[in-house]
Backbone as CSV, one residue per row, in Angstrom:
resi,resn,N_x,N_y,N_z,CA_x,CA_y,CA_z,C_x,C_y,C_z
1,MET,89.133,57.052,24.548,88.105,56.015,24.363,88.076,55.614,22.886
2,SER,88.601,54.469,22.580,88.740,54.057,21.187,87.393,53.814,20.517
3,ASP,86.364,53.475,21.309,85.067,53.171,20.718,84.137,54.387,20.687
4,LEU,84.666,55.557,21.015,83.842,56.762,21.013,83.515,57.172,19.581
5,ASP,82.223,57.290,19.308,81.735,57.749,18.006,81.052,59.099,18.240
6,PRO,81.746,60.211,17.978,81.168,61.522,18.288,79.808,61.763,17.636
7,ALA,79.628,61.257,16.409,78.352,61.481,15.714,77.217,60.741,16.407
8,ALA,77.473,59.490,16.814,76.441,58.707,17.511,76.122,59.333,18.864
9,PHE,77.155,59.812,19.557,76.928,60.440,20.858,76.134,61.732,20.691
10,ARG,76.475,62.512,19.667,75.745,63.756,19.428,74.270,63.473,19.153
11,GLN,74.002,62.457,18.347,72.617,62.109,18.028,71.865,61.685,19.292
12,PHE,72.533,60.907,20.134,71.946,60.463,21.405,71.613,61.661,22.296
13,GLU,72.558,62.584,22.451,72.335,63.768,23.280,71.247,64.662,22.672
14,HIS,71.300,64.833,21.354,70.321,65.695,20.685,68.911,65.164,20.881
15,GLN,68.747,63.880,20.645,67.424,63.271,20.808,66.939,63.411,22.250
16,GLY,67.865,63.209,23.186,67.498,63.322,24.595,67.034,64.714,24.975
17,TRP,67.787,65.723,24.554,67.417,67.086,24.933,66.179,67.575,24.196
18,GLN,65.940,67.069,23.010,64.692,67.402,22.328,63.494,66.939,23.172
19,GLN,63.667,65.813,23.825,62.563,65.223,24.591,62.369,65.868,25.963
20,VAL,63.444,66.342,26.584,63.327,66.807,27.974,63.520,68.312,28.132
21,ALA,63.566,69.049,27.028,63.823,70.493,27.110,62.863,71.203,28.058
22,THR,61.583,70.825,28.003,60.596,71.510,28.843,60.726,71.149,30.315
23,GLN,61.480,70.084,30.626,61.650,69.660,32.012,62.786,70.402,32.712
24,TYR,63.645,71.048,31.928,64.891,71.566,32.499,64.653,72.649,33.548
25,HIS,63.748,73.566,33.260,63.569,74.720,34.148,63.130,74.286,35.549
26,GLY,62.295,73.263,35.613,61.822,72.792,36.915,62.768,71.815,37.593
27,GLY,63.888,71.485,36.924,64.818,70.493,37.462,66.186,71.079,37.737
28,PHE,67.107,70.860,36.790,68.502,71.261,36.999,68.700,72.768,37.109
29,ALA,67.782,73.559,36.580,67.981,75.010,36.569,68.189,75.577,37.964
30,ALA,67.563,74.963,38.964,67.690,75.475,40.334,69.137,75.493,40.809
31,VAL,69.963,74.627,40.236,71.368,74.598,40.642,72.286,75.154,39.556
32,THR,72.008,74.875,38.273,72.948,75.330,37.235,72.962,76.851,37.080
33,THR,71.869,77.509,37.409,71.849,78.974,37.307,72.713,79.633,38.386
34,GLN,73.055,78.896,39.428,73.840,79.492,40.520,75.248,79.887,40.082
35,SER,75.771,79.209,39.070,77.137,79.502,38.624,77.202,80.610,37.585
36,VAL,76.060,81.072,37.100,76.054,82.046,36.003,76.782,83.347,36.360
37,PRO,76.569,83.952,37.540,77.299,85.191,37.835,78.815,85.021,37.791
38,ALA,79.317,83.930,38.366,80.766,83.685,38.340,81.249,83.430,36.918
39,LEU,80.442,82.757,36.125,80.786,82.482,34.724,80.942,83.787,33.953
40,LEU,79.989,84.697,34.131,80.035,85.971,33.410,81.173,86.859,33.906
41,GLU,81.451,86.800,35.202,82.594,87.547,35.732,83.892,87.055,35.099
42,ALA,84.042,85.721,35.012,85.264,85.140,34.456,85.449,85.519,32.987
43,ALA,84.334,85.662,32.274,84.398,86.057,30.858,84.390,87.575,30.682
44,ARG,84.304,88.306,31.807,84.293,89.773,31.821,83.168,90.337,30.964
45,VAL,81.983,89.807,31.202,80.795,90.252,30.465,80.202,91.461,31.169
46,THR,80.349,92.614,30.539,79.849,93.872,31.086,79.139,94.649,29.976
47,GLN,78.798,95.887,30.272,78.088,96.751,29.328,78.764,96.763,27.961
48,GLY,77.974,96.472,26.914,78.459,96.577,25.547,79.248,95.386,25.026
49,VAL,79.555,94.421,25.886,80.315,93.244,25.463,79.428,92.341,24.603
50,ARG,79.977,91.859,23.502,79.254,90.918,22.635,79.536,89.503,23.149
51,VAL,78.518,88.861,23.698,78.709,87.549,24.326,77.849,86.500,23.645
52,LEU,78.441,85.332,23.414,77.722,84.193,22.847,77.607,83.110,23.909
53,ASP,76.378,82.702,24.190,76.078,81.618,25.133,75.949,80.339,24.307
54,VAL,76.957,79.469,24.372,77.000,78.236,23.581,76.401,77.091,24.388
55,ALA,75.624,76.230,23.697,74.841,75.191,24.389,73.985,75.880,25.443
56,CYS,73.231,76.867,24.978,72.580,77.834,25.875,71.417,77.262,26.659
57,GLY,70.871,76.105,26.232,69.700,75.584,26.940,68.592,76.623,26.949
58,PRO,67.918,76.817,28.092,66.835,77.798,28.151,67.292,79.256,28.165
59,GLY,68.595,79.510,28.003,69.073,80.873,27.779,69.460,81.670,29.005
60,TYR,69.691,81.000,30.125,69.924,81.727,31.383,71.166,82.622,31.343
61,ALA,72.282,82.099,30.824,73.521,82.890,30.817,73.403,84.074,29.863
62,ALA,72.795,83.855,28.697,72.595,84.959,27.755,71.734,86.043,28.383
63,ALA,70.664,85.638,29.062,69.768,86.612,29.689,70.471,87.385,30.797
64,ALA,71.285,86.673,31.586,72.022,87.353,32.653,73.042,88.316,32.071
65,GLY,73.647,87.940,30.933,74.571,88.848,30.265,73.850,90.092,29.761
66,ALA,72.688,89.888,29.172,71.910,91.023,28.668,71.517,91.963,29.801
67,SER,71.225,91.408,30.976,70.844,92.246,32.121,72.010,93.097,32.611
68,ARG,73.246,92.702,32.230,74.435,93.502,32.546,74.724,94.538,31.457
69,GLY,73.883,94.581,30.443,74.088,95.526,29.353,74.882,94.977,28.194
70,ALA,75.168,93.680,28.230,75.892,93.053,27.131,74.969,92.842,25.933
71,VAL,75.587,92.687,24.761,74.845,92.304,23.552,74.939,90.785,23.476
72,ALA,73.882,90.115,23.903,73.932,88.671,24.106,73.167,87.909,23.038
73,SER,73.673,86.735,22.704,72.949,85.806,21.848,73.289,84.394,22.301
74,GLY,72.471,83.438,21.861,72.662,82.063,22.302,72.484,81.090,21.160
75,VAL,73.152,79.946,21.285,73.042,78.890,20.288,72.938,77.545,20.992
76,ASP,72.079,76.677,20.477,71.925,75.335,21.031,71.556,74.382,19.900
77,PHE,72.002,73.128,20.013,71.707,72.169,18.943,70.288,71.632,19.010
78,SER,69.597,71.877,20.120,68.226,71.398,20.286,67.233,72.498,19.915
79,SER,66.432,72.252,18.887,65.418,73.239,18.499,64.409,73.453,19.623
80,GLU,64.155,72.415,20.407,63.218,72.547,21.534,63.792,73.473,22.610
81,MET,65.097,73.351,22.871,65.738,74.259,23.833,65.733,75.693,23.319
82,VAL,65.976,75.858,22.027,65.951,77.197,21.437,64.564,77.819,21.604
83,GLU,63.527,77.021,21.408,62.157,77.525,21.611,61.914,77.905,23.069
84,GLU,62.443,77.084,23.993,62.349,77.420,25.418,63.000,78.772,25.688
85,ALA,64.205,78.964,25.156,64.942,80.207,25.382,64.205,81.406,24.781
86,ARG,63.714,81.245,23.560,62.997,82.348,22.909,61.732,82.709,23.674
87,GLY,61.061,81.691,24.192,59.841,81.947,24.957,60.113,82.693,26.254
88,ARG,61.255,82.383,26.884,61.582,83.023,28.154,62.167,84.415,27.968
89,TYR,62.957,84.580,26.920,63.691,85.838,26.730,63.532,86.310,25.284
90,PRO,62.339,86.820,24.943,62.045,87.158,23.541,62.907,88.280,22.983
91,GLY,63.566,89.058,23.827,64.379,90.156,23.330,65.790,89.759,22.926
92,ILE,66.135,88.479,23.091,67.490,88.008,22.804,67.453,87.075,21.604
93,GLU,68.498,87.138,20.778,68.559,86.253,19.611,69.082,84.873,20.023
94,PHE,68.265,83.862,19.802,68.679,82.477,20.004,68.520,81.741,18.679
95,ARG,69.509,80.914,18.360,69.424,80.163,17.108,69.883,78.727,17.321
96,GLU,69.361,77.869,16.473,69.770,76.472,16.472,71.139,76.373,15.800
97,GLY,72.040,75.615,16.387,73.366,75.501,15.794,74.247,74.522,16.549
98,ASP,75.416,74.311,16.005,76.339,73.284,16.482,77.541,73.942,17.150
99,ALA,77.768,73.626,18.420,78.909,74.189,19.152,80.229,73.852,18.483
100,GLU,80.261,72.736,17.762,81.497,72.282,17.131,81.685,72.849,15.722
101,GLN,80.699,73.622,15.252,80.773,74.251,13.923,79.868,75.481,13.949
102,LEU,80.324,76.517,14.613,79.499,77.705,14.821,79.304,78.471,13.515
103,SER,78.096,78.977,13.324,77.762,79.670,12.072,77.976,81.177,12.208
104,PHE,79.116,81.553,12.767,79.462,82.966,12.915,80.836,83.216,12.288
105,PRO,81.056,84.409,11.754,82.377,84.730,11.197,83.440,84.795,12.293
106,ASP,84.691,84.744,11.870,85.813,84.906,12.791,85.695,86.238,13.540
107,SER,86.165,86.239,14.784,86.315,87.485,15.565,85.002,88.256,15.734
108,THR,83.900,87.534,15.928,82.583,88.170,16.078,82.312,88.628,17.504
109,PHE,82.838,87.892,18.491,82.425,88.101,19.886,83.581,88.524,20.785
110,ASP,83.201,89.190,21.881,84.165,89.553,22.933,84.244,88.467,24.006
111,ALA,83.194,87.653,24.108,83.149,86.615,25.139,82.306,85.443,24.647
112,VAL,82.739,84.246,25.024,81.971,83.028,24.781,81.854,82.292,26.111
113,VAL,80.638,81.871,26.458,80.426,81.120,27.704,79.674,79.821,27.409
114,LEU,80.009,78.793,28.179,79.297,77.508,28.120,78.988,77.108,29.558
115,ASN,77.721,77.182,29.932,77.332,76.825,31.296,76.884,75.364,31.323
116,PHE,77.784,74.472,31.708,77.562,73.018,31.755,77.327,72.410,30.368
117,GLY,77.711,73.136,29.315,77.511,72.623,27.966,78.564,71.625,27.518
118,MET,79.771,71.742,28.060,80.877,70.878,27.623,80.569,69.397,27.812
119,LEU,79.716,69.089,28.798,79.404,67.696,29.138,78.599,66.991,28.059
120,HIS,78.012,67.758,27.157,77.061,67.189,26.206,77.603,67.163,24.775
121,LEU,78.896,67.388,24.645,79.510,67.458,23.319,80.353,66.223,23.043
122,GLY,80.238,65.711,21.824,81.052,64.568,21.437,82.504,64.941,21.201
123,ARG,82.727,66.200,20.776,84.081,66.684,20.497,84.293,68.033,21.195
124,PRO,84.433,68.018,22.510,84.562,69.291,23.231,85.773,70.112,22.811
125,GLU,86.868,69.441,22.412,88.051,70.186,21.970,87.739,71.016,20.723
126,GLN,86.928,70.452,19.839,86.537,71.182,18.633,85.677,72.395,18.993
127,ALA,84.820,72.252,19.995,83.998,73.383,20.439,84.881,74.508,20.987
128,LEU,85.941,74.147,21.694,86.860,75.171,22.209,87.600,75.866,21.072
129,ARG,87.984,75.111,20.053,88.639,75.722,18.895,87.694,76.680,18.174
130,GLU,86.425,76.291,18.085,85.433,77.158,17.454,85.209,78.425,18.283
131,ALA,85.178,78.284,19.588,85.046,79.459,20.456,86.223,80.400,20.237
132,HIS,87.413,79.827,20.131,88.618,80.630,19.887,88.484,81.371,18.547
133,ARG,87.976,80.704,17.541,87.844,81.309,16.203,86.901,82.497,16.203
134,VAL,85.757,82.360,16.875,84.750,83.428,16.806,85.028,84.569,17.781
135,LEU,86.037,84.406,18.648,86.412,85.485,19.567,87.373,86.455,18.892
136,ARG,87.240,87.718,19.233,88.217,88.713,18.787,89.497,88.558,19.613
137,GLN,90.556,89.181,19.169,91.789,89.193,19.946,91.539,89.864,21.294
138,GLY,91.947,89.214,22.370,91.677,89.719,23.711,90.346,89.251,24.272
139,GLY,89.577,88.511,23.463,88.292,87.992,23.927,88.464,86.883,24.960
140,ARG,87.385,86.603,25.685,87.455,85.684,26.822,86.509,84.496,26.618
141,ILE,86.952,83.328,27.090,86.079,82.163,27.174,85.955,81.753,28.632
142,ALA,84.786,81.240,28.997,84.601,80.655,30.326,83.595,79.515,30.205
143,PHE,83.890,78.410,30.879,82.924,77.306,30.905,82.864,76.696,32.298
144,THR,81.703,76.116,32.595,81.514,75.396,33.852,81.195,73.939,33.559
145,VAL,81.626,73.082,34.476,81.244,71.666,34.491,81.007,71.300,35.954
146,TRP,80.445,70.133,36.173,80.262,69.662,37.549,81.604,69.252,38.147
147,ASP,81.722,69.439,39.450,82.872,68.915,40.174,82.754,67.391,40.254
148,MET,83.803,66.746,40.752,83.815,65.291,40.883,82.642,64.814,41.760
149,PRO,82.158,63.581,41.534,80.962,63.121,42.249,81.139,62.989,43.762
150,ASN,82.369,62.943,44.254,82.544,62.938,45.706,82.309,64.320,46.298
151,ARG,82.260,65.352,45.446,81.953,66.703,45.903,80.608,67.193,45.366
152,ALA,80.290,66.865,44.116,78.961,67.148,43.561,78.062,65.985,43.987
153,ILE,77.529,66.113,45.184,76.966,64.967,45.909,75.783,64.333,45.197
154,GLY,75.004,65.134,44.460,73.859,64.560,43.753,74.282,63.459,42.805
155,PHE,75.354,63.705,42.050,75.853,62.673,41.142,76.459,61.513,41.916
156,GLY,77.131,61.822,43.019,77.704,60.761,43.839,76.644,59.806,44.352
157,ILE,75.510,60.356,44.813,74.417,59.526,45.335,73.857,58.634,44.231
158,VAL,73.613,59.207,43.066,72.996,58.452,41.967,73.927,57.349,41.470
159,LEU,75.175,57.698,41.227,76.114,56.702,40.691,76.384,55.587,41.700
160,ALA,76.458,55.940,42.982,76.680,54.915,44.007,75.485,53.967,44.098
161,ALA,74.272,54.511,43.953,73.070,53.671,44.014,73.008,52.716,42.834
162,ILE,73.353,53.211,41.643,73.353,52.328,40.467,74.428,51.258,40.620
163,GLN,75.588,51.673,41.111,76.692,50.722,41.294,76.318,49.638,42.310
164,LYS,75.582,50.026,43.331,75.223,49.091,44.406,74.194,48.070,43.950
165,TYR,73.178,48.518,43.199,72.057,47.636,42.867,71.947,47.292,41.384
166,GLY,72.526,48.116,40.528,72.284,47.957,39.095,73.545,47.719,38.301
167,ASP,73.559,48.283,37.105,74.637,48.046,36.148,74.983,49.367,35.470
168,LEU,76.246,49.787,35.604,76.691,51.025,34.966,77.066,50.808,33.505
169,ASN,77.245,49.552,33.108,77.632,49.236,31.728,76.392,48.906,30.903
170,VAL,75.713,49.948,30.468,74.481,49.753,29.702,74.723,50.205,28.263
171,PRO,73.928,49.691,27.324,74.181,49.967,25.899,73.704,51.350,25.459
172,ILE,74.467,52.381,25.831,74.207,53.724,25.302,75.477,54.182,24.587
173,PRO,75.342,55.054,23.589,76.533,55.503,22.858,77.545,56.130,23.823
174,PRO,78.772,55.626,23.858,79.753,56.185,24.782,80.124,57.608,24.399
175,GLY,80.229,58.448,25.426,80.653,59.816,25.207,81.949,60.089,25.941
176,PRO,82.488,61.289,25.809,83.665,61.648,26.591,83.355,61.469,28.083
177,PRO,84.335,61.133,28.899,84.091,60.926,30.335,83.352,62.111,30.948
178,PHE,82.292,61.832,31.674,81.401,62.878,32.189,82.149,63.854,33.093
179,PHE,83.114,63.357,33.862,83.820,64.211,34.816,85.227,64.569,34.334
180,ARG,85.447,64.459,33.029,86.778,64.734,32.478,87.290,66.126,32.850
181,PHE,86.467,67.145,32.636,86.911,68.512,32.875,86.736,68.953,34.321
182,SER,86.288,68.034,35.182,86.272,68.307,36.619,87.697,68.382,37.150
183,ASP,88.635,67.762,36.435,90.057,67.821,36.763,90.604,69.139,36.222
184,PRO,91.000,70.070,37.089,91.481,71.363,36.613,92.617,71.258,35.602
185,ARG,93.472,70.251,35.758,94.585,70.100,34.813,94.082,69.754,33.420
186,GLU,92.998,68.989,33.339,92.436,68.631,32.028,91.759,69.831,31.382
187,SER,91.067,70.633,32.180,90.465,71.855,31.644,91.548,72.802,31.131
188,GLU,92.619,72.933,31.896,93.715,73.805,31.489,94.389,73.284,30.213
189,ARG,94.588,71.974,30.150,95.217,71.377,28.977,94.379,71.618,27.726
190,ALA,93.052,71.409,27.827,92.173,71.561,26.669,92.121,73.011,26.197
191,LEU,92.067,73.952,27.133,92.042,75.365,26.753,93.363,75.774,26.103
192,THR,94.464,75.291,26.646,95.773,75.591,26.061,95.869,75.048,24.641
193,ALA,95.409,73.812,24.449,95.463,73.178,23.125,94.623,73.942,22.106
194,ALA,93.550,74.599,22.571,92.689,75.372,21.668,93.252,76.753,21.371
195,GLY,94.348,77.125,22.046,94.985,78.397,21.757,94.807,79.479,22.799
196,PHE,94.171,79.146,23.930,93.930,80.161,24.959,95.122,80.301,25.901
197,VAL,95.233,81.491,26.493,96.306,81.786,27.443,95.699,82.383,28.711
198,ASP,96.566,82.618,29.709,96.122,83.184,30.998,94.941,82.395,31.557
199,ILE,95.084,81.098,31.583,93.995,80.214,31.990,93.911,80.138,33.515
200,ALA,92.707,80.162,34.017,92.477,80.002,35.455,91.335,79.016,35.655
201,VAL,91.465,78.166,36.655,90.418,77.201,36.989,90.089,77.350,38.471
202,THR,88.825,77.588,38.766,88.382,77.786,40.148,87.159,76.907,40.416
203,HIS,86.692,76.942,41.656,85.505,76.189,42.042,84.404,77.148,42.473
204,VAL,83.190,76.838,42.095,82.025,77.657,42.446,81.141,76.843,43.388
205,PRO,80.998,77.246,44.647,80.129,76.504,45.561,78.660,76.673,45.169
206,GLN,77.939,75.569,45.160,76.504,75.594,44.852,75.810,74.576,45.753
207,VAL,74.569,74.845,46.070,73.771,73.909,46.869,72.446,73.686,46.165
208,TRP,72.099,72.421,45.973,70.820,72.055,45.355,69.833,71.762,46.467
209,ARG,68.852,72.641,46.609,67.807,72.471,47.633,66.596,71.827,46.965
210,LEU,66.379,70.561,47.271,65.314,69.790,46.636,64.030,69.907,47.432
211,SER,62.901,69.905,46.735,61.611,70.068,47.416,61.180,68.796,48.133
212,SER,61.734,67.651,47.717,61.387,66.391,48.381,62.536,65.406,48.216
213,PRO,62.591,64.348,49.044,63.654,63.350,48.918,63.643,62.623,47.571
214,ASP,62.495,62.610,46.891,62.408,61.959,45.581,62.815,62.885,44.442
215,GLY,63.098,64.145,44.768,63.389,65.126,43.726,64.606,64.787,42.895
216,LEU,65.652,64.262,43.530,66.878,63.955,42.797,66.631,62.868,41.760
217,PHE,65.990,61.780,42.172,65.683,60.706,41.219,64.807,61.233,40.092
218,ASP,63.790,62.004,40.436,62.843,62.488,39.427,63.535,63.358,38.377
219,VAL,64.428,64.252,38.817,65.127,65.125,37.868,66.063,64.305,36.990
220,MET,66.805,63.383,37.613,67.735,62.565,36.824,66.988,61.677,35.824
221,TYR,65.852,61.151,36.230,65.103,60.213,35.381,64.329,60.935,34.283
222,ASN,63.774,62.105,34.612,62.882,62.798,33.675,63.495,64.024,33.012
223,GLY,64.622,64.534,33.534,65.123,65.802,33.037,66.592,65.817,32.664
224,SER,67.181,64.629,32.471,68.580,64.569,32.028,68.657,63.618,30.844
225,VAL,69.860,63.380,30.330,70.009,62.511,29.165,70.876,61.297,29.502
226,ARG,72.160,61.539,29.773,73.032,60.385,30.026,72.628,59.641,31.293
227,ASN,72.373,60.374,32.371,71.985,59.702,33.619,70.603,59.065,33.512
228,ALA,69.710,59.706,32.769,68.388,59.111,32.549,68.518,57.789,31.800
229,ALA,69.389,57.761,30.792,69.578,56.526,30.027,70.132,55.416,30.910
230,LEU,71.042,55.766,31.812,71.574,54.786,32.772,70.453,54.203,33.626
231,LEU,69.583,55.085,34.120,68.493,54.629,34.995,67.455,53.822,34.209
232,ARG,67.107,54.290,33.022,66.053,53.620,32.256,66.478,52.242,31.762
233,ALA,67.784,51.993,31.726,68.282,50.697,31.269,68.234,49.625,32.357
234,GLN,67.911,50.021,33.591,67.881,49.054,34.699,66.553,48.282,34.706
235,LYS,66.588,47.066,35.211,65.362,46.260,35.335,64.437,46.897,36.373
236,PRO,63.106,46.707,36.226,62.144,47.405,37.095,62.408,47.234,38.593
237,GLY,62.634,46.018,39.035,62.887,45.788,40.461,64.153,46.467,40.924
238,VAL,65.158,46.405,40.081,66.441,47.059,40.379,66.243,48.572,40.450
239,LEU,65.456,49.112,39.534,65.217,50.546,39.504,64.568,51.024,40.795
240,GLU,63.640,50.243,41.328,62.989,50.619,42.593,63.986,50.629,43.740
241,ALA,64.907,49.670,43.754,65.948,49.641,44.787,66.855,50.867,44.656
242,ILE,67.174,51.227,43.420,68.006,52.412,43.175,67.278,53.670,43.635
243,ARG,65.989,53.757,43.312,65.193,54.920,43.714,65.184,55.071,45.242
244,ALA,64.982,53.968,45.935,64.941,54.005,47.403,66.296,54.411,47.980
245,GLU,67.370,53.911,47.367,68.715,54.245,47.833,69.017,55.738,47.607
246,ILE,68.598,56.256,46.465,68.785,57.683,46.191,67.975,58.509,47.187
247,ARG,66.743,58.088,47.456,65.898,58.802,48.422,66.578,58.862,49.794
248,ARG,67.143,57.727,50.228,67.836,57.697,51.527,69.016,58.663,51.540
249,GLY,69.762,58.689,50.445,70.908,59.591,50.368,70.518,61.052,50.480
250,VAL,69.393,61.402,49.862,68.914,62.783,49.928,68.384,63.093,51.329
251,GLU,67.649,62.160,51.907,67.097,62.366,53.253,68.204,62.574,54.280
252,GLU,69.297,61.821,54.144,70.424,61.961,55.075,70.982,63.376,55.075
253,ARG,70.842,64.049,53.960,71.359,65.420,53.839,70.239,66.451,53.902
254,ARG,69.082,66.018,54.364,67.930,66.908,54.567,67.600,67.712,53.312
255,ASN,67.657,67.029,52.181,67.253,67.586,50.879,68.158,68.702,50.378
256,GLU,69.339,68.876,50.984,70.270,69.908,50.528,71.585,69.262,50.125
257,LEU,71.901,69.334,48.834,73.065,68.636,48.300,74.111,69.628,47.796
258,PRO,75.329,69.557,48.309,76.403,70.348,47.711,76.610,69.907,46.253
259,MET,76.633,70.864,45.330,76.791,70.570,43.897,77.747,71.582,43.273
260,PRO,78.992,71.650,43.757,79.911,72.666,43.242,80.237,72.482,41.765
261,ALA,80.588,73.586,41.148,81.006,73.586,39.745,82.495,73.869,39.661
262,VAL,83.109,73.404,38.587,84.467,73.788,38.212,84.341,74.820,37.088
263,LEU,84.987,75.959,37.265,84.905,77.069,36.305,86.285,77.299,35.703
264,ALA,86.373,77.168,34.384,87.642,77.383,33.677,87.498,78.550,32.711
265,CYS,88.536,79.364,32.620,88.472,80.512,31.727,89.844,80.814,31.123
266,GLY,89.852,81.554,30.043,91.086,81.921,29.371,90.854,83.050,28.398
267,GLU,91.934,83.468,27.752,91.895,84.620,26.849,92.482,84.262,25.494
268,LYS,91.927,84.843,24.455,92.493,84.705,23.110,93.521,85.819,22.907
269,ARG,94.774,85.446,22.847,95.839,86.441,22.729,96.050,86.846,21.277
270,ASN,95.977,85.879,20.355,96.179,86.222,18.940,95.420,85.250,18.053
């Protein structure tokens, strides 16, 4: 994307997450936490392992690592998210920081995990290089992203509704393609370029059970950043048509949406 400005995209994402941090637990957490056990398994997070949860959000992966006996810490660029994490898990160290420029010495950690964090970075390749730097030799990385929208049905419903009634080309800072790493070959390529070996890419089945047919629209509109910006840019009448279309899509599936994740992992050999 020739017009991609990583700094502008980062500012857009940062501002968005500062505003919606308190909404996350009641929204996306119901589905994003489902991949955490597989994420930690892929990174081999067990007793005594030093694990860093990058783009940690409310701290779910770090907390799950700590419950396995790992020495866990988390970093997020949103001070509001860091406060959320500290409030939920006061026994774990969470700090404000940049995934693309981590404030840790080389070879500090045995494992680095990013649970859906890659989607919010302007320079995800740089974040992978930083993860490689802070890992010790033999250390593991694992990250999750959403599967393609034809399989991660919640996104499929929303994008199809906007495409049908609204406009997908709205004036928001362009970021890396949202589903870029949903392609296993792209995840493998990026990890290889960052220096990782023994790469594996798998799928994690997840189901989002919504409390009401309006739940999907409400979470996307009030508890996300890029998709919220897409929705908020639509004209009022158009937005109502989109809302109704999303509601119908959820009702057709009786409020249960398949939302699988793509899980990629690798090892730092040297």
